[in-house]
N, C-alpha and C positions, 0 to 999 in steps of 0.2 A: 504494500500500500504506500502510495506516495503522499508527501506532505508539501504544501506550498507555503513558503515564508515570504511575507510581504513587508516592505519597509519604505519609508519616505526619506530621501537624502537630499539636502539642500544644494550641495556643491556638485556640479557635473564631473569635476575632476575626481572627487571622492567616489562617485558612482563607477567611473572607469577603473579606479584602483580596486574597488570592491569586486568588480567583475573579474579583473585580472587575478586577484587573490583566490576567488572562487574557482576559476579555471585551474590555478596552481594546486588547489586541493582535490582536483579530479572531477569537478562538476562540469558536465558538458555544456558548451555554449547554447545548445538547444534547450537546456533546462533553465535558462535565464531569460527574463523579459524586462526591459527597461521602457517605461512609458513617461513621456513628457508632452504636455499640451494636448492630450487626448482624453477628455473627461469620460467619454463612453467606454473606452477600453479600461480606464482606471476604475470606473464604477463596477464593471463586470468582475474585476479582480478582487476588489475590497469587500464586495458583498459576502456576507457570512453564509456558510452552508447550513442546510436544514438541521443537521445534527447539533450545531452549536446553539441555535435558537431553542431547540428542544431542551437543552441543558438549563436554560433560564426558566422555562415552563416547569420542568420537573423540580427545580430548586424552589420556585414559588409555590408549587403545589405541596411540597413537603413542609415548607415553612407554614403555609396556610393550614395544613392538616394539624400540625403541632399546636399552633396558636388557637385555631378554632376548637380543637379538642380540649385544650386547657380552659378556654373561655366557657365552653359548653359544660365541662365538668364543674367549674366554679359556680355557674348558674344553677346547675342541677343540684349541687351540694347545698345551695342556699335555701332550698325548699324545707319547710318544717316537717320533719319526718314523723313527729308525733301526731300531727293533724291529718297527714295523708293528702291525697289529691282532693280538691274541693269540688270538682265537677265530674268526677268519675272517669276522666280520660287517663290514658297512660302517661305518667310523668315520673320524674325522679332523675337521679344521676345518670342512669344508663341511657334512656331515650334522649334526654337533653344533650348528653355528651355526643351521642351519635349524630344528632341534628347539627351540633356545633362542628363535629368533624366534617360532615357533608358541606356545610356552608363555608367552613374554612378552606376545604379543598377547592371548591369552585372559585372562591374569591382569590385564593392563592394562585390558581391556574391563570386567572384573568390578569392579576397583578404581575405575575412572572412573565407572561406573554407580552403584556404591554410594556413593561420595563425593558425586556430584551429587545423589543422592536424599537423603542425610543433610543436606547443606547446604541444600537446598530445604526440607526439613522444619523445620530450625532457623529459617530465615527466616520461614516461615509462622507457626510458633509464636510467634516474637518479635513479629511484626506483630499477631497476635491478642491477645497479652498487652498490648501498647501500646494497642490498641483498647479492651480491657477496663479499662485504667487511665484512659480518658477521651480518648484521642487521636482524631483524625478522619483517615480514609483519604481522600485526594483523588486521583482518577484523571482523566487528561486524554487525550483521543484527538486526535492531531495527525498531520501529515505528517512524514516523516523529516527533512525539511530544517529543521524547527523544534525538533528534539530537544534540542540543547544549550541553546538559548535557554530552553525551558520548564523543563528540569532546573535551570538556574541560577536561574530565577525562583522555583521551588518551594523551593530551598535558601535563598534570600534571605528567605523567609517562614517559616523554621524547619523546612523539610521534612527528614525523616530517612528512612532506609531507601529511598532513591529508586531505583527500578528502571524499566526500560523493557522492553517486550516487543512483538513484532509482533502485530497484530490489533486489533480494535475492542472497545469497551465492551460492545456487544450490547444492554444494557438501556436505553440512552439516558440522558437526564438524570433521575437519581433521587437524591434526598437522603433518607437513612435516618437518623432520629434516635432 
């Protein structure tokens, strides 16, 4: 499985040096892509894969489940157990906690999905603004075992907004100026 590492670098000379160093490490030129002044190509590269967005949804759902369950249990525990239910319906800690779990799960899913989408949109807009200001987007397709090494190399050449995502470049070696 391939991983694509993406970074923005301000200085075109640093981009060339980073590409040269990546080639020296054995990364093929076809596994690198540099984009400057092409918002459509940059947008396609910086968009997050579906699996990464799912991570935000699952995290939100688990957090909502935990908080909703805790709130439901506290509400259920506040019922006077000596009097019992006043209208004959099922109530108490168990059913109230289950309702709290369900509501917390749904709200957590919605908040996790919304927050993931908002943060992704802000990331894409920030990358496009940096690209419009003259930065170059450098993407490198590597094996997962080289991920930390390549991220550190890109950071050493002034790389910002460094992200990695599963998948390949798709378009091959393309330099857009």
